[in-house]
C-alpha positions as CSV (number, residue, x, y, z in Angstrom):
1,M,128.3,46.4,137.7
2,S,126.3,47.8,134.7
3,R,123.9,50.7,135.3
4,K,120.2,49.9,135.4
5,P,118.3,51.2,132.3
6,S,116.5,54.5,133.3
7,I,112.9,54.8,132.2
8,A,110.5,57.7,132.6
9,V,106.8,57.3,132.6
10,I,104.7,60.3,131.6
11,G,101.2,59.8,133.0
12,G,99.9,58.7,136.5
13,G,96.7,56.9,135.4
14,A,96.0,53.2,135.5
15,W,98.1,52.3,132.5
16,G,101.0,54.6,133.4
17,S,101.2,53.2,136.9
18,A,100.9,49.6,135.6
19,L,103.6,50.0,133.0
20,G,105.8,51.8,135.6
21,T,105.5,49.0,138.1
22,M,106.1,46.4,135.5
23,A,109.2,48.1,134.2
24,A,110.5,48.5,137.8
25,R,109.7,44.9,138.6
26,N,111.8,43.9,135.5
27,G,114.9,45.6,136.9
28,N,114.8,49.1,135.5
29,A,115.2,52.4,137.3
30,V,111.7,53.9,136.8
31,R,110.3,57.3,137.7
32,L,106.8,58.4,137.0
33,Y,105.6,61.9,136.3
34,A,102.0,62.8,137.3
35,R,100.3,66.2,137.7
36,S,98.4,65.0,140.8
37,A,100.3,65.5,144.0
38,T,97.9,63.1,145.7
39,T,98.8,60.4,143.2
40,V,102.6,61.1,143.6
41,D,102.3,61.0,147.4
42,S,100.4,57.7,147.4
43,I,102.9,56.0,145.1
44,N,105.9,57.2,147.0
45,K,104.6,56.6,150.5
46,Y,102.2,53.6,150.2
47,H,103.2,52.1,146.8
48,R,99.6,52.4,145.7
49,N,97.5,54.4,143.2
50,E,94.1,54.0,144.8
51,T,92.5,56.4,142.4
52,Y,93.2,54.3,139.3
53,L,94.4,50.9,140.5
54,P,92.6,50.4,143.9
55,G,93.8,47.5,146.0
56,I,96.9,46.8,143.9
57,D,100.4,47.0,145.3
58,L,102.9,48.7,143.1
59,D,106.6,47.8,143.0
60,P,108.4,49.7,145.8
61,A,111.2,50.6,143.4
62,L,108.8,52.8,141.4
63,T,109.0,56.4,142.4
64,A,106.9,59.4,141.3
65,S,107.2,63.2,141.1
66,T,105.2,66.2,139.9
67,D,108.5,67.7,138.6
68,A,108.7,66.7,134.9
69,R,112.2,68.0,134.6
70,E,113.4,65.8,137.4
71,V,111.7,62.7,136.0
72,L,112.9,63.2,132.4
73,A,116.5,64.2,133.0
74,G,119.0,61.8,131.6
75,V,116.6,58.9,130.9
76,D,117.2,56.1,128.4
77,L,113.6,55.5,127.5
78,I,110.3,57.4,127.9
79,L,106.9,55.7,128.1
80,C,104.3,58.3,127.1
81,V,101.0,57.2,128.7
82,I,98.8,60.2,127.9
83,P,95.3,59.7,126.5
84,A,95.2,60.2,122.7
85,Q,93.0,63.3,122.7
86,A,95.2,65.1,125.3
87,L,98.6,64.0,123.9
88,A,99.3,67.1,121.7
89,R,98.5,69.6,124.4
90,A,100.7,67.7,127.0
91,L,103.7,67.3,124.7
92,K,103.7,71.0,123.7
93,E,104.1,71.7,127.4
94,L,106.8,69.1,128.0
95,K,108.7,69.0,124.7
96,N,111.6,71.2,125.9
97,L,112.2,68.9,128.8
98,I,112.2,65.6,126.8
99,P,115.7,64.5,125.8
100,V,116.0,63.8,122.1
101,T,118.4,61.0,122.9
102,A,115.7,58.9,124.6
103,P,113.2,57.1,122.4
104,L,109.6,58.1,123.2
105,V,107.3,55.1,123.2
106,I,103.6,56.0,122.7
107,C,101.4,53.9,124.9
108,A,98.0,55.5,124.1
109,K,95.6,54.1,121.5
110,G,93.6,56.3,119.2
111,I,93.4,58.8,116.3
112,E,93.4,62.5,117.1
113,R,89.9,63.7,116.5
114,H,90.7,67.1,115.0
115,S,93.6,66.2,112.7
116,G,92.9,62.6,111.8
117,K,96.5,61.8,112.7
118,L,97.9,58.6,114.3
119,M,99.7,59.3,117.6
120,S,103.2,58.9,116.0
121,E,102.3,61.4,113.2
122,L,101.0,63.8,115.9
123,V,104.2,63.5,118.0
124,A,106.4,63.8,114.9
125,R,104.7,67.1,114.0
126,I,105.4,68.5,117.5
127,M,108.8,66.9,118.1
128,P,110.3,66.2,114.6
129,D,113.7,65.1,116.0
130,Q,112.4,62.6,118.5
131,T,112.9,58.9,118.0
132,L,109.5,57.2,118.3
133,G,108.1,53.8,119.2
134,A,104.7,52.4,120.2
135,L,103.5,49.8,122.6
136,S,100.1,48.0,122.0
137,G,98.4,44.7,122.4
138,P,95.9,42.8,124.5
139,S,96.5,44.1,128.0
140,F,94.5,45.4,130.9
141,A,96.3,47.7,133.3
142,T,95.1,45.7,136.3
143,D,96.5,42.5,134.9
144,V,99.9,44.1,134.1
145,A,100.1,45.8,137.5
146,R,99.3,42.5,139.3
147,G,102.1,40.7,137.3
148,L,99.7,38.4,135.4
149,P,101.0,36.9,132.1
150,T,100.7,39.5,129.3
151,A,102.1,39.7,125.8
152,V,102.2,42.9,123.7
153,T,103.9,44.3,120.6
154,V,106.5,47.0,120.6
155,A,107.0,48.9,117.3
156,A,109.6,51.4,115.9
157,R,110.6,52.3,112.4
158,R,114.0,50.7,112.9
159,Q,113.7,47.0,113.8
160,A,116.9,47.2,115.9
161,L,115.3,49.9,118.1
162,A,112.1,47.9,118.5
163,D,114.2,44.9,119.5
164,R,116.1,47.0,122.1
165,I,112.9,48.5,123.6
166,A,111.3,45.0,123.8
167,L,114.3,43.6,125.6
168,M,114.3,46.5,128.1
169,L,110.6,46.1,128.9
170,S,110.2,42.3,128.8
171,G,110.3,40.2,132.0
172,P,109.0,37.0,133.6
173,T,105.3,37.9,133.1
174,F,105.5,40.7,130.4
175,R,106.6,39.5,127.0
176,C,107.2,42.0,124.2
177,Y,107.3,41.0,120.5
178,S,108.9,43.6,118.2
179,T,108.2,44.9,114.7
180,D,109.1,47.8,112.5
181,D,105.5,48.2,111.4
182,L,104.7,51.3,113.5
183,V,101.5,52.2,111.5
184,G,100.2,48.6,111.8
185,V,100.5,48.6,115.5
186,E,98.9,52.0,116.0
187,I,96.0,51.5,113.7
188,G,95.0,48.1,115.3
189,G,95.1,49.7,118.7
190,A,92.9,52.6,117.6
191,L,90.2,50.9,115.6
192,K,89.6,48.0,118.0
193,N,88.2,50.5,120.5
194,V,85.4,51.5,118.0
195,L,84.5,47.9,117.4
196,A,84.4,47.1,121.1
197,I,81.7,49.8,121.5
198,A,79.7,47.9,118.8
199,A,80.2,44.6,120.5
200,G,79.1,45.9,123.9
201,A,76.1,47.7,122.5
202,A,74.9,44.5,120.8
203,I,75.0,42.6,124.1
204,G,73.6,45.6,126.1
205,R,70.7,45.8,123.6
206,G,70.0,42.1,124.0
207,F,70.9,41.1,120.4
208,G,72.8,38.1,121.7
209,A,76.2,36.5,121.4
210,S,75.7,35.5,117.7
211,A,75.2,39.2,116.7
212,Q,78.3,40.1,118.8
213,A,80.4,37.6,117.1
214,A,79.3,38.7,113.6
215,L,80.0,42.4,114.5
216,V,83.5,41.6,115.8
217,T,84.4,39.3,112.8
218,R,83.1,41.7,110.1
219,G,84.5,44.6,112.0
220,F,87.9,43.0,111.9
221,V,87.6,42.9,108.1
222,E,87.1,46.7,108.2
223,L,90.1,47.1,110.5
224,R,92.2,45.2,108.0
225,R,91.0,47.2,105.0
226,I,91.8,50.5,106.7
227,G,95.1,49.3,108.0
228,E,96.3,48.0,104.7
229,A,95.2,51.3,103.0
230,M,97.3,53.2,105.5
231,G,100.4,50.9,104.9
232,A,100.0,48.4,107.7
233,R,101.3,44.9,107.0
234,P,98.6,42.1,107.1
235,E,100.7,40.0,109.6
236,T,100.7,43.0,112.1
237,I,96.9,43.3,111.9
238,M,96.6,39.5,112.5
239,G,99.0,39.8,115.5
240,L,98.8,40.9,119.1
241,S,98.2,44.6,118.4
242,G,95.4,43.9,115.9
243,L,93.4,40.7,116.3
244,G,94.7,39.9,119.8
245,D,93.7,43.3,121.2
246,L,90.4,43.1,119.4
247,M,89.6,39.8,120.9
248,L,90.3,41.0,124.4
249,T,88.6,44.4,124.1
250,C,85.4,43.0,122.6
251,S,84.9,40.2,125.2
252,T,84.7,41.6,128.7
253,P,83.2,44.6,130.7
254,Q,86.7,45.1,132.0
255,S,87.3,46.9,128.7
256,R,86.2,50.5,129.0
257,N,85.1,50.6,125.4
258,Y,83.1,47.4,125.7
259,S,81.6,48.6,129.0
260,Y,80.6,51.9,127.4
261,G,78.9,50.0,124.6
262,L,77.0,47.9,127.2
263,A,75.7,51.0,128.9
264,L,74.8,52.5,125.6
265,G,72.9,49.4,124.6
266,R,71.1,49.3,127.9
267,G,70.1,53.0,127.6
268,E,72.0,53.9,130.8
269,D,73.2,57.4,131.6
270,L,76.7,57.8,130.0
271,A,77.7,60.9,131.8
272,G,80.7,60.6,134.1
273,R,81.7,57.2,132.8
274,P,85.5,56.3,132.5
275,L,87.3,57.5,129.4
276,A,86.4,55.3,126.4
277,E,88.8,56.3,123.6
278,G,86.7,54.7,120.9
279,V,84.1,57.4,121.4
280,A,86.5,60.0,120.2
281,T,88.0,57.8,117.5
282,A,84.8,56.6,115.9
283,A,83.9,59.7,113.9
284,I,87.4,60.3,112.6
285,A,87.9,56.6,111.7
286,A,84.6,56.7,109.7
287,E,85.7,59.9,108.0
288,L,89.1,58.4,107.1
289,A,87.4,55.3,105.6
290,A,85.0,57.4,103.6
291,R,87.8,59.7,102.4
292,N,89.7,56.7,101.1
293,N,86.7,54.9,99.6
294,I,87.0,52.1,102.1
295,E,83.9,50.1,102.9
296,A,83.5,50.2,106.7
297,P,79.8,50.1,107.5
298,I,80.2,49.0,111.1
299,I,82.6,51.7,112.0
300,A,80.4,54.3,110.2
301,T,77.4,53.0,112.0
302,V,79.1,53.3,115.5
303,A,79.9,56.9,114.7
304,Q,76.3,57.6,113.7
305,I,75.0,56.0,116.9
306,L,77.4,58.0,119.1
307,D,76.4,61.2,117.2
308,R,72.7,60.3,117.9
309,H,71.9,60.2,114.2
310,I,70.4,56.7,114.5
311,T,69.3,54.3,117.2
312,I,70.9,51.0,117.9
313,D,67.9,49.2,116.6
314,E,67.9,51.2,113.4
315,A,71.6,50.5,113.0
316,M,71.2,46.8,113.3
317,E,68.4,46.8,110.9
318,A,70.4,48.7,108.4
319,L,73.4,46.4,108.7
320,L,71.3,43.3,108.2
321,A,69.6,44.9,105.2
322,R,72.9,45.5,103.3
323,P,73.2,43.7,100.0
324,L,74.3,40.1,100.2
325,K,77.9,39.4,99.0
326,N,80.7,36.9,98.9
327,E,82.4,36.8,102.3
328,S,85.9,37.1,100.9
């Protein structure tokens, strides 16, 4: 009898718990590392993570530990589910425990605010010998944890590795497409969060569905421009990790970034809201576009709104007053 593939999940939040229970459900031996003893105890005793996935039963085969050495020892694959802005700090603490023989799949979406680096670039700087992959696409943690049908993209620089990871993670309700366009998958996942804030703010401010559709469509043009300038392939941007993720994230309050935009548009208190990665990504995305002479007025405008340089009304007025041009 062949041995079950062994998978480590780093991160005990909603997405880490969802991916962990999905991977266990699909027949892998999965252990999850979390800092919180309460989270670990809840997963092991009650097969729940009530803090981040309330009311959802996790697969009983998923186990958790606060001992990173124990979780990471001898694994075949690592799913790194640490928020983008905390990734560097966490990996510097864990890098000596992570086996170089196990591909590390980045499951966070974003651009590091201080360095302007994609997550794979960040990890490569800290762990230059580590084999890297990325997982991204239109997926909510609650849907994946409940076993609802979901499709994502898995990327690695070698197609054969991307194929192997996709095979390991795919199951009856979780389908992985594979690609060797690592940059394309990462840039789509990062920039769609910024555009989701714009879409939510438009609805929250009462601008209507037409304005929302215009922002998402023209924002996608900006995403394509930046992606292609960074080496992403057009078909990747048009796929699940680009257009697919954008459609999901810009369409429902279930998205943290869209929900943040809604609250912003309504003038609500933003303190204490759940993490919206687009808030951290907006300024550095606008800076990258400007540095490379890429026209990205919507992304730049979101950054200005978040920095309180302009109001939402002023932003919409400025966007509508831009010179008329050929759409293509």
